[in-house]
MARMIVEX-976605 format. One line per 8 residues: number of its first residue (from 0); for each residue x, y, z of N, C-alpha, C. Coordinates in Angstrom, 3 decimals. Example, Ala and Ser with C-alpha at 12.3 -4.5 7.8 and 13.67 -1.06 7.14 Angstrom:
// MARMIVEX-976605
0 = 13.190:-5.690:7.800:12.300:-4.500:7.800:13.200:-3.300:7.800 ~ 12.850:-2.250:7.080:13.670:-1.060:7.140:12.900:0.030:7.870
// end
This chain:
// MARMIVEX-976605
0 = 0.969:-1.580:0.132:-0.007:0.061:0.004:0.824:1.332:-0.201 ~ 0.343:2.366:-0.576:0.892:3.454:-1.034:0.364:4.399:0.082 ~ 1.336:4.754:1.741:0.228:5.226:2.692:0.676:6.448:2.551 ~ 1.756:7.208:1.522:1.775:8.410:1.491:0.739:9.187:0.859 ~ -0.068:8.190:-0.592:-0.692:8.931:-1.218:-2.280:8.688:-0.377 ~ -2.279:7.450:0.141:-3.749:7.124:1.167:-4.008:8.574:2.138 ~ -2.807:9.001:2.378:-2.849:10.124:3.506:-3.141:11.337:2.790 ~ -2.481:11.445:1.451:-3.036:12.761:0.737:-4.238:12.792:0.281
8 = -4.981:11.652:-0.395:-6.289:11.729:-0.596:-7.303:11.834:0.667 ~ -6.905:11.115:1.525:-7.650:11.173:2.963:-7.387:12.657:3.218 ~ -6.743:13.603:3.176:-6.199:14.895:3.848:-7.155:15.910:2.853 ~ -6.851:15.608:1.489:-8.172:16.512:0.362:-9.664:16.028:0.934 ~ -10.151:14.928:0.887:-11.444:14.933:1.126:-11.584:15.712:2.743 ~ -10.541:15.346:3.713:-11.493:16.125:5.186:-11.317:17.339:4.722 ~ -10.542:17.893:3.896:-10.453:19.886:3.791:-11.802:19.714:2.840 ~ -12.380:18.839:1.807:-13.502:19.276:1.430:-14.569:19.308:2.285
16 = -14.349:18.251:3.254:-15.777:18.309:4.558:-15.885:19.676:5.472 ~ -14.200:19.902:6.219:-14.492:20.900:6.595:-14.792:22.178:5.968 ~ -14.303:22.459:4.384:-14.860:23.669:4.276:-16.635:23.218:4.001 ~ -16.916:22.307:3.427:-18.484:22.145:3.612:-19.310:22.640:4.801 ~ -18.583:21.853:6.015:-19.058:22.224:7.205:-19.223:23.486:7.439 ~ -18.361:24.034:7.509:-17.799:26.014:7.478:-18.999:26.746:6.980 ~ -19.024:26.122:5.518:-19.817:26.933:4.444:-21.484:26.784:5.353 ~ -21.396:25.641:5.406:-23.117:25.096:6.027:-23.365:25.905:7.102
24 = -22.759:25.967:7.968:-22.449:26.847:9.186:-22.779:28.249:9.351 ~ -22.631:28.862:8.345:-22.823:30.287:7.482:-24.220:30.552:6.700 ~ -25.045:28.959:7.029:-25.877:29.114:6.334:-26.232:29.067:4.584 ~ -27.588:28.787:3.801:-27.291:28.642:2.574:-26.704:29.762:1.915 ~ -25.977:29.592:0.774:-25.134:30.473:-0.032:-26.155:31.027:-0.843 ~ -26.644:32.092:-1.297:-27.720:32.543:-2.287:-27.414:32.399:-3.598 ~ -26.356:32.264:-4.006:-26.157:32.085:-5.432:-25.745:30.432:-5.813 ~ -26.170:29.262:-4.973:-26.234:28.156:-5.731:-24.709:27.557:-4.818
32 = -24.092:27.124:-5.544:-22.473:26.511:-5.419:-21.637:27.637:-5.356 ~ -21.332:27.733:-4.091:-20.258:28.642:-3.424:-18.775:28.536:-4.064 ~ -18.552:30.196:-4.679:-17.272:29.730:-5.040:-16.114:29.267:-4.370 ~ -15.639:29.264:-2.967:-14.953:28.601:-2.083:-14.878:27.353:-2.412 ~ -16.351:26.486:-2.265:-16.629:24.878:-2.575:-15.566:24.617:-3.580 ~ -16.602:25.361:-4.979:-15.806:25.050:-6.075:-14.790:25.054:-6.321 ~ -13.684:26.222:-5.674:-12.429:25.973:-5.648:-12.040:24.949:-5.239 ~ -11.910:24.520:-3.713:-11.430:23.373:-3.306:-12.274:22.122:-4.549
40 = -12.981:21.460:-4.529:-13.552:20.891:-6.060:-12.509:20.650:-7.109 ~ -12.369:22.053:-7.516:-11.778:22.269:-8.566:-10.287:21.822:-8.677 ~ -9.659:22.265:-7.387:-8.172:22.022:-6.945:-7.936:20.409:-6.710 ~ -8.742:19.662:-5.961:-8.994:18.449:-5.541:-9.093:17.494:-6.797 ~ -9.705:18.020:-7.914:-9.710:17.664:-9.229:-8.998:17.542:-9.734 ~ -8.405:18.198:-9.821:-6.513:18.707:-10.689:-5.621:17.721:-10.541 ~ -5.703:17.598:-9.026:-4.517:16.811:-8.112:-4.975:14.945:-8.421 ~ -6.555:14.890:-8.232:-6.562:13.614:-8.359:-6.767:12.941:-10.325
48 = -6.371:14.059:-11.088:-6.373:13.437:-12.242:-4.431:13.530:-12.389 ~ -4.248:14.018:-11.813:-2.614:13.833:-12.182:-2.219:12.115:-11.346 ~ -3.170:12.143:-10.273:-2.737:11.002:-9.722:-3.440:9.950:-10.530 ~ -4.111:10.082:-10.618:-4.963:8.576:-11.893:-3.867:8.198:-13.115 ~ -3.179:9.692:-13.385:-2.269:9.508:-14.834:-0.895:8.674:-14.267 ~ -0.819:8.806:-13.370:0.564:8.139:-12.458:0.092:7.357:-12.237 ~ -0.968:6.556:-11.484:-1.368:5.257:-10.432:-2.460:4.438:-11.366 ~ -3.228:4.850:-12.258:-4.462:4.740:-12.209:-5.392:4.910:-11.241
56 = -6.460:4.426:-11.338:-8.004:4.287:-10.407:-7.429:4.065:-8.991 ~ -7.206:4.651:-7.974:-6.557:4.546:-6.243:-7.723:3.147:-6.113 ~ -6.992:2.117:-5.880:-8.027:1.361:-5.918:-7.283:0.966:-3.956 ~ -8.476:-0.134:-3.468:-8.265:-0.660:-1.979:-6.792:-1.043:-1.463 ~ -6.214:-1.963:-2.811:-5.002:-2.354:-2.421:-3.726:-1.614:-2.580 ~ -3.984:-0.508:-3.298:-2.990:1.035:-3.577:-3.346:1.992:-2.260 ~ -4.438:2.139:-2.226:-4.705:3.421:-0.889:-5.190:2.756:0.609 ~ -5.884:1.765:0.164:-6.593:1.275:1.395:-8.165:1.557:1.222
64 = -9.258:1.164:2.195:-10.628:1.703:1.727:-10.373:3.290:1.887 ~ -9.814:3.652:3.098:-10.249:5.092:3.338:-9.984:6.044:2.226 ~ -9.113:5.219:1.342:-8.278:6.109:0.393:-9.099:6.021:-0.583 ~ -9.297:4.720:-1.122:-10.120:4.659:-2.327:-11.925:5.547:-1.649 ~ -12.049:5.459:-0.475:-13.789:6.055:-0.511:-13.651:7.307:-0.903 ~ -12.238:8.442:-0.068:-11.767:9.554:-0.231:-11.339:9.992:-1.704 ~ -11.127:9.078:-2.270:-10.962:9.376:-4.117:-12.125:9.401:-4.656 ~ -13.336:8.326:-4.543:-14.357:8.310:-4.732:-14.808:9.454:-4.539
72 = -14.812:10.008:-3.134:-15.834:11.159:-2.969:-14.673:12.439:-3.781 ~ -14.346:12.802:-3.988:-13.370:13.741:-4.754:-13.633:13.951:-6.365 ~ -13.918:12.508:-6.863:-14.308:12.450:-7.983:-15.660:12.820:-8.251 ~ -16.724:12.725:-7.536:-18.124:12.826:-7.155:-18.034:14.313:-7.081 ~ -17.353:14.747:-6.375:-17.606:16.089:-5.934:-16.294:17.319:-7.358 ~ -16.201:16.706:-8.083:-15.711:16.910:-9.259:-16.528:17.697:-10.327 ~ -17.392:18.047:-10.145:-18.759:18.655:-10.927:-18.921:19.561:-11.626 ~ -17.691:21.037:-11.683:-17.343:21.457:-12.870:-16.630:21.118:-14.069
80 = -16.014:19.197:-13.904:-15.514:18.644:-14.952:-16.004:17.606:-15.779 ~ -17.121:17.898:-16.111:-18.066:16.701:-16.452:-17.496:15.514:-17.562 ~ -16.320:15.951:-18.161:-15.315:15.172:-18.954:-14.779:14.021:-17.712 ~ -14.035:14.970:-17.142:-13.113:13.965:-16.182:-14.268:13.261:-15.243 ~ -15.660:13.740:-14.775:-16.062:12.748:-13.932:-17.028:11.800:-14.526 ~ -16.627:11.945:-15.632:-17.221:10.674:-16.834:-15.832:9.646:-16.999 ~ -15.000:10.003:-17.098:-13.772:9.418:-17.013:-13.179:8.639:-15.730 ~ -13.941:9.143:-14.672:-14.001:8.920:-13.203:-14.458:7.432:-13.297
88 = -16.035:7.798:-13.807:-17.365:6.681:-13.642:-16.612:5.760:-14.667 ~ -16.214:5.532:-15.679:-15.608:4.482:-16.376:-14.346:3.391:-15.488 ~ -13.688:4.592:-15.192:-12.378:3.812:-14.226:-13.382:2.848:-12.939 ~ -14.186:3.813:-12.006:-15.157:3.322:-11.168:-15.386:2.302:-11.191 ~ -15.929:1.972:-12.728:-16.953:0.795:-12.836:-15.861:-0.696:-13.424 ~ -14.520:-0.097:-14.077:-13.619:-1.253:-14.002:-12.944:-2.055:-13.127 ~ -13.003:-0.703:-12.178:-12.145:-1.326:-10.635:-12.916:-1.996:-9.958 ~ -14.131:-1.730:-9.739:-15.691:-2.959:-9.320:-15.607:-3.717:-9.557
96 = -16.180:-3.858:-11.098:-15.639:-5.141:-11.866:-14.998:-6.141:-11.459 ~ -13.572:-5.700:-11.293:-12.546:-6.213:-10.774:-12.186:-6.685:-9.374 ~ -13.757:-6.019:-8.699:-13.322:-6.347:-7.231:-12.361:-5.800:-6.555 ~ -11.562:-4.766:-6.964:-10.763:-3.680:-6.382:-11.222:-2.158:-5.400 ~ -12.736:-1.984:-5.429:-12.869:-1.056:-4.734:-14.159:-1.616:-4.413 ~ -14.837:-1.170:-3.387:-16.497:-1.224:-3.348:-17.107:-0.951:-4.819 ~ -18.299:-2.012:-4.596:-18.789:-2.306:-5.960:-20.216:-1.228:-6.163 ~ -20.578:-0.213:-4.767:-21.515:0.692:-4.609:-20.903:1.655:-5.271
104 = -19.777:2.256:-5.449:-19.142:3.336:-5.505:-19.561:3.701:-6.708 ~ -19.948:2.762:-8.132:-20.423:2.926:-9.134:-21.282:3.730:-9.333 ~ -22.687:3.223:-8.208:-23.986:3.619:-8.550:-23.637:4.976:-7.887 ~ -23.075:5.334:-7.531:-23.220:6.737:-6.682:-22.882:7.926:-7.631 ~ -21.617:7.590:-8.333:-21.328:8.760:-9.438:-21.603:8.133:-10.612 ~ -22.523:6.939:-10.771:-23.748:7.270:-12.185:-24.693:7.711:-12.052 ~ -25.092:8.149:-10.869:-26.536:8.486:-10.622:-26.715:10.279:-10.295 ~ -25.095:10.293:-9.559:-25.269:11.900:-9.958:-24.582:12.218:-11.122
112 = -23.830:11.259:-12.572:-23.722:11.885:-13.603:-24.984:11.709:-14.298 ~ -25.854:11.167:-14.128:-27.162:10.865:-15.210:-28.166:12.280:-14.618 ~ -27.798:12.708:-13.026:-28.856:13.553:-12.784:-28.091:14.851:-13.192 ~ -27.278:15.081:-13.502:-26.149:16.253:-13.952:-26.912:16.009:-15.413 ~ -26.736:14.981:-16.233:-27.003:14.874:-17.154:-28.574:15.122:-17.777 ~ -29.589:15.673:-17.038:-31.081:14.916:-17.181:-31.471:13.712:-17.087 ~ -30.884:12.861:-16.925:-31.758:11.674:-17.006:-31.831:10.371:-15.389 ~ -32.881:9.636:-15.627:-33.414:9.374:-14.590:-32.224:8.065:-14.019
120 = -32.251:8.175:-12.405:-31.211:7.402:-11.654:-31.121:5.762:-11.931 ~ -30.152:5.133:-11.685:-30.640:3.706:-12.188:-30.478:3.122:-10.785 ~ -29.839:3.900:-9.747:-29.800:3.745:-7.935:-30.601:4.127:-6.804 ~ -30.860:5.067:-7.287:-31.445:6.596:-6.457:-30.960:6.765:-5.596 ~ -29.285:7.577:-5.372:-28.397:7.349:-4.761:-28.335:8.863:-4.446 ~ -28.894:9.594:-5.254:-29.214:11.270:-5.524:-30.232:11.992:-5.080 ~ -30.476:12.547:-3.638:-31.656:13.051:-3.331:-31.900:14.525:-3.348 ~ -32.814:15.811:-3.139:-32.862:16.837:-3.109:-34.104:16.897:-1.791
128 = -34.138:18.600:-2.075:-35.156:18.603:-1.430:-36.817:19.156:-2.116 ~ -37.560:19.007:-1.527:-38.832:19.115:-2.680:-40.270:19.483:-1.331 ~ -41.138:20.022:-1.730:-42.176:20.276:-1.544:-42.962:19.044:-0.700 ~ -42.602:18.011:-0.654:-43.113:17.203:0.021:-41.622:16.639:1.326 ~ -40.580:17.337:0.904:-39.457:17.037:2.050:-38.209:16.518:1.225 ~ -37.689:15.842:1.353:-35.989:15.077:0.880:-36.944:14.249:0.042 ~ -36.603:13.977:-1.276:-36.846:12.848:-2.177:-35.557:12.567:-2.978 ~ -35.481:11.577:-3.784:-35.255:11.221:-4.612:-35.007:11.840:-5.579
136 = -33.770:11.992:-6.581:-34.648:12.713:-7.572:-34.578:11.747:-8.945 ~ -35.225:11.917:-10.146:-36.157:10.815:-10.654:-35.321:9.369:-10.767 ~ -36.317:8.659:-10.842:-35.243:6.978:-11.096:-36.285:6.287:-12.700 ~ -35.266:5.849:-13.125:-35.788:5.165:-14.378:-37.280:4.061:-13.770 ~ -37.379:3.109:-12.825:-38.387:2.489:-12.143:-38.102:2.310:-11.008 ~ -38.989:2.415:-10.016:-38.720:2.363:-8.639:-38.523:1.026:-7.986 ~ -39.321:0.173:-8.739:-39.083:-1.203:-8.049:-37.515:-1.826:-8.599 ~ -37.001:-1.757:-9.894:-36.241:-2.180:-10.371:-34.439:-1.565:-9.853
144 = -34.727:-0.234:-9.205:-33.909:0.525:-8.192:-33.721:0.011:-7.343 ~ -34.957:-0.357:-6.535:-34.582:-1.352:-5.294:-33.678:-2.827:-5.840 ~ -34.238:-3.143:-6.751:-33.426:-4.356:-6.943:-31.832:-4.186:-7.093 ~ -31.640:-3.137:-7.845:-30.290:-2.811:-7.879:-29.732:-2.343:-6.510 ~ -30.583:-1.663:-5.871:-29.896:-1.207:-4.216:-29.258:-2.710:-3.806 ~ -30.483:-3.281:-3.591:-30.434:-4.799:-3.123:-29.245:-5.774:-3.093 ~ -29.191:-5.447:-4.702:-27.711:-6.564:-5.091:-26.301:-5.780:-4.622 ~ -26.220:-4.543:-4.108:-25.239:-3.971:-4.101:-25.073:-3.736:-2.540
152 = -25.815:-4.471:-1.764:-26.074:-4.250:-0.055:-27.204:-2.784:0.326 ~ -27.329:-1.847:-0.739:-27.752:-0.560:0.042:-29.466:-1.163:0.177 ~ -29.867:-0.192:1.132:-31.539:-0.176:1.613:-31.995:0.328:0.467 ~ -33.399:-0.190:0.593:-34.213:0.538:-0.395:-34.472:1.768:-0.056 ~ -35.452:2.208:-1.370:-35.223:3.777:-1.357:-36.503:4.151:-0.375 ~ -37.170:3.264:-0.325:-38.271:3.484:0.955:-37.573:3.197:2.495 ~ -36.543:2.368:2.450:-35.865:2.145:3.485:-34.957:3.547:3.811 ~ -34.714:4.172:2.839:-34.080:5.752:2.928:-34.775:6.663:3.075
160 = -36.077:6.669:2.845:-36.978:8.154:3.050:-36.680:8.386:4.768 ~ -36.664:9.652:4.228:-36.356:10.050:6.358:-38.088:10.486:6.659 ~ -38.407:10.071:7.800:-39.468:10.441:8.765:-40.065:11.429:8.495 ~ -38.527:12.786:8.529:-39.229:13.773:8.583:-38.286:14.858:7.701 ~ -38.743:15.587:6.821:-37.584:16.380:6.440:-38.171:18.109:6.222 ~ -37.452:18.858:5.791:-37.632:20.462:5.553:-38.487:20.402:4.491 ~ -39.706:20.862:4.222:-40.380:20.648:3.367:-40.230:22.672:2.627 ~ -39.392:22.273:0.971:-39.626:23.588:0.634:-40.481:23.803:-0.457
168 = -40.947:25.361:-0.172:-42.224:26.053:-1.135:-41.905:25.513:-2.320 ~ -42.636:25.542:-3.181:-42.583:25.442:-4.703:-41.928:26.787:-5.556 ~ -41.824:27.856:-4.687:-41.556:28.776:-4.903:-39.889:28.695:-5.053 ~ -39.460:28.236:-3.896:-37.976:27.555:-3.732:-37.753:26.496:-4.589 ~ -38.509:25.752:-4.463:-37.963:24.767:-5.552:-37.824:24.999:-7.090 ~ -38.714:25.676:-7.517:-38.257:26.424:-8.738:-36.887:27.415:-9.106 ~ -36.781:27.884:-8.016:-35.602:28.819:-7.856:-34.413:27.882:-8.066 ~ -34.578:27.282:-6.851:-33.012:26.487:-7.006:-32.977:25.461:-8.503
176 = -34.147:24.990:-8.831:-33.856:24.110:-9.944:-33.412:24.954:-11.314 ~ -33.687:26.418:-11.143:-33.603:27.039:-12.196:-31.884:27.556:-12.293 ~ -31.620:27.397:-10.997:-30.012:28.069:-10.658:-29.478:26.668:-11.218 ~ -29.860:25.458:-10.956:-29.077:24.588:-11.186:-29.103:23.826:-12.764 ~ -30.411:24.442:-13.005:-29.919:24.289:-14.821:-29.265:25.136:-15.813 ~ -28.962:26.480:-15.064:-28.159:27.403:-15.167:-26.834:27.225:-15.380 ~ -26.535:26.209:-14.054:-25.137:26.046:-13.783:-24.658:25.153:-14.795 ~ -25.987:23.967:-14.778:-25.236:22.725:-15.323:-25.174:23.112:-16.843
184 = -25.932:23.616:-17.361:-25.328:24.551:-19.272:-23.951:25.268:-19.210 ~ -23.989:25.940:-18.646:-22.531:27.108:-18.418:-21.316:25.933:-17.743 ~ -21.576:24.823:-17.048:-20.497:23.641:-16.832:-20.330:22.779:-18.223 ~ -21.554:22.895:-18.957:-21.521:21.798:-19.785:-21.859:20.406:-19.737 ~ -23.083:20.337:-18.828:-23.304:19.088:-18.569:-25.155:18.664:-19.252 ~ -25.595:19.814:-19.616:-26.711:19.963:-20.797:-26.272:20.998:-21.513 ~ -27.331:21.095:-22.634:-27.255:22.069:-23.793:-28.256:23.292:-23.417
// end
């Protein structure tokens, strides 16, 4: 195992989570994606790209379970870089198929990319606030999603649904979705 690389990936992920917590404590950012969070994500994505170029996808054998989980989250947060996220998805799928990383990592990045592309999720891993509270982004087929989730050892969508969550007004939902769509167009997820 490459302990130095493992520690670097974990530190990058820890920094991401610390900035996220700090910004969350300040309350909602009125412009959607906070520039400070975007800067962390962009910097981490650039470094992960270098790591992949040198080592390939960070596997459990190379960086340990916490290292590969950190690499996975860094890839998931590289949302300003659609082509890079898609490349990571392919690498994660291949590594998962070979048993080199947890299999559920593919589900999370695939769903995130599908949501950004405006496609229904296959695993139901991506959720958002709505007028009825927290709910999954659209899925292709509720029952099929639950079967796929069970095959990966994940709880069903019904088991995931929070008992209580903050409800948003339709006006808030519409505003958030409009801002997200503008960002997805600007970055290149959709036209």
